[in-house]
C-alpha positions in Angstrom: 11.2 7.5 3.4 10.8 4.4 5.4 9.1 1.3 3.9 7.5 -1.7 5.3 6.3 -4.7 3.3 3.7 -7.0 4.9 4.1 -10.7 4.8 1.1 -10.9 2.4 2.7 -8.5 0.1 6.1 -10.4 0.0 4.3 -13.7 -0.5 2.2 -12.3 -3.3 5.4 -10.8 -4.9 6.8 -14.3 -5.2 3.6 -15.5 -6.9 3.8 -12.8 -9.6 7.6 -13.0 -10.4 6.7 -12.6 -14.1 5.8 -8.9 -13.6 8.3 -8.2 -10.9 9.9 -5.4 -12.8 6.5 -3.6 -13.3 5.8 -4.0 -9.6 9.2 -2.7 -8.6 8.7 0.4 -10.9 5.3 1.2 -9.2 6.8 0.6 -5.7 9.6 3.1 -6.6 7.0 5.6 -7.9 4.9 5.3 -4.7 8.0 5.8 -2.5 8.9 8.9 -4.5 5.4 10.5 -4.3 2.8 8.3 -2.5 -0.2 10.6 -2.8 0.3 11.5 -6.5 0.5 7.9 -7.7 -2.2 6.2 -5.7 -5.9 6.7 -5.3 -7.4 7.0 -1.8 -9.8 4.2 -0.9 -13.1 4.6 0.9 -15.4 2.5 3.1 -13.8 -0.5 4.8 -10.5 0.6 3.2 -10.5 4.2 4.4 -6.9 5.3 5.0 -5.4 3.1 2.4 -4.4 3.8 -1.2 -4.5 1.6 -4.3 -2.2 1.9 -7.3 -2.6 -0.1 -10.5 0.4 -2.1 -11.8 -1.5 -3.4 -14.7 -5.1 -3.5 -15.6 -7.0 -5.0 -12.7 -3.8 -5.7 -10.8 -3.2 -3.5 -7.7 -0.8 -2.5 -4.9 -2.6 -1.6 -1.7 -0.6 0.6 0.6 -0.8 3.0 3.6 1.1 6.4 3.9 1.3 7.2 7.6 1.5 10.9 7.2 -1.8 11.2 5.4 -3.4 8.5 7.5 -2.7 10.5 10.6 -3.5 13.8 9.1 -7.0 12.7 8.0 -7.6 10.9 11.4 -7.8 7.5 9.6 -5.3 6.1 12.1 -8.3 5.9 14.5 -10.0 3.5 12.0 -7.0 1.6 10.6 -5.5 0.9 14.1 -2.0 -0.2 13.1 -0.4 -2.0 15.9 2.9 -0.2 15.3 1.4 3.3 14.7 3.2 4.9 17.6 6.5 3.4 16.6 6.5 4.5 12.9 7.3 7.9 11.6 5.0 10.0 9.4 7.4 9.3 6.5 6.5 5.6 6.4 4.8 3.7 3.6 3.4 0.3 4.4 2.8 -2.0 1.4 -0.1 -4.2 2.5 -1.3 -6.2 -0.5 -0.6 -7.0 -4.1 -2.6 -8.9 -6.7 -5.5 -9.0 -9.0 -8.3 -6.6 -7.9 -10.5 -9.0 -6.0 -7.6 -10.8 -4.4 -5.8 -7.6 -3.3 -8.9 -6.4 -1.5 -9.2 -9.7 0.5 -5.9 -9.1 2.3 
């Protein structure tokens, strides 16, 4: 499994160092089984998944295989879509619910 961490995700990770172990545990779980851990999002976030770290604190990510399979890649329009394999997980945002959805 290939992983990509957006600049926003990495920056947020530095801001939430106090729960870094919990975040790492969830990231590892997502990498192991991305569709079993996360919940598919709808509307403006179609194609993305969210996974709670703690109550009201989320990881937003994209699993390329499912994005392409559902045709969501035509909506998400990742600039590097052609260069990434199906087995890529892109970690997009991290933070409290409202903040994570702003990224």
